[in-house]
Residue, then its C-alpha position, 0 to 999 in steps of 0.5 A: m721236326l718238319t718233314d721234307d714235304r712241309r719244309l718244301n711247302s713252307p713260306q720260307s721255301v717260297t722265298r728261298v726259291i725266288q732267291i735261288l732264281e735271282a742268284l742264277c739270274a744275276s750270275t753270268k756263269p753256272v753256279s755250284l751248290a756250294q756257291l749258292s749256299r754261300v751267297l744265300s747263307a743257306p744249308k746245302s741240304s735245303l737248297a739241294a731239295l729245292l733245286r731238285g724241284l726246280a729242275d723237275a719243272d725245268f726252271v733250272v738245268s744241272s750239269d757237271g755239278v753246276f746250275r743255270l736257268g732253264p727254259a721254264a724260267f726264261g718262259l716265265g721271264s718273257a711272260l712277266l715282261e709282257a705283263r709289265r709292258s701292258l702296265q705303262s711306265s708312266d702309270l707305275i711312276r705316277e702310282g709311286m708319286r701318289r704314294l710319296a705325296e701321301r707319305s710326305n704331305e708335300t708336292v711331288l714332281f717327276g722331271v726328265r733331262d732335256k736332251g742336249t741342254g742344261t735343263m730339266t722339264y717337269v713332266d708330271v706333278i702331284e700337288s700337296r694338300n697343304a695350304v702352304r705348298f710348292a706349286i709348279s706346272v707341268g712343262d716348266r723347265r729349270p736349270l740342272y745345277c741349282t735344282a735337286g732333281g737336276r743335281a740328281l740327274l747330273a750325279a747319275s750321268p757318266e763322269e766325262e759327260l758331267r765334266r763336260y757339263l761343268r766345264n761349259l756351265k756358266p751358272q747364274a744366281l737365281t736367288a741370293d743363295t744360289e751356288t755358282d761356284k763350280r767347285m762347290l757344285a762339283e762337291a754337291i754332285a759328288q755327295t749326291r753320288e755317294t748318298g743317292v739323294s740330292q737336297t737343295v734349299d733356296q737354290a732355284s727359287e726363294g722359299a723352295s726346297g727340294t729332295a730328289s733321286v733318280i729312277h732306273d728302268a729294267a735296262g738300268t737307264v735313268i729315266g728321270a728324277l723323283i722330287v719332293a718339293a716343299p716350302s723352305s720354312r718346313s726344311v729343317k734338318g730332321r724333316r730333310d732327313e725324313l724326306a730323303r728316306l722317303v724319296l729313296d724308298e720310293v725310288d727303289l720301289i718304282s725302279a724295282t717295279l720297272g724291272y731294275r735290278r740294283p747291282a750287288r755291292t762289292 
């Protein structure tokens, strides 16, 4: 059996300490030992030992049987924020784009919504090394309703804003397959809200398919859409499922790197 010292110094204990701090950070009120035990699915005895160590280092403060973050935790948080500021968000996003381009072997785009308009602008591109690939230039604009990135941005917008957009929208057919029925567009956006990812085939350009999801910053603000663009000839069902997983994984990683904490599922 492990001694107390060995338990406290184990890799599992390091992970548990991080989980304790995350749980306290996520709570708007002080948390009891029993609550922490339930949330983390951990024995009270092991948590109590770790909490004592955190309290000794001023990372947590205990009073009346409940725990909250201490001054050392806030000091560390400030230091981490300052470190993150030194790494520009654009650099972190582009690093993620490179990873996604390597994993997908397709062109990866980052698009932002144009304020006060119904369009999106591509602000960064990493082209695929495939001989047959989707090509687009930085600065190009596309409508929101018929692009994967645009639909992902619409799905992340407030409900009233989305309704206003659809109410004022006058969709045009850019290809033979462009969806122009507002009811069908609303359903596609609603599905994107459920799954977190949008996919289109031949909607904005003939022979082009897209897979997209949005990136959040530390404040929870949507800062843009991460998009994989590929020739429709490679957009078979299994491949679309694979690209959806890759995009969602990378969006989660980039957002977490930017400081985003996904709300707990209820």
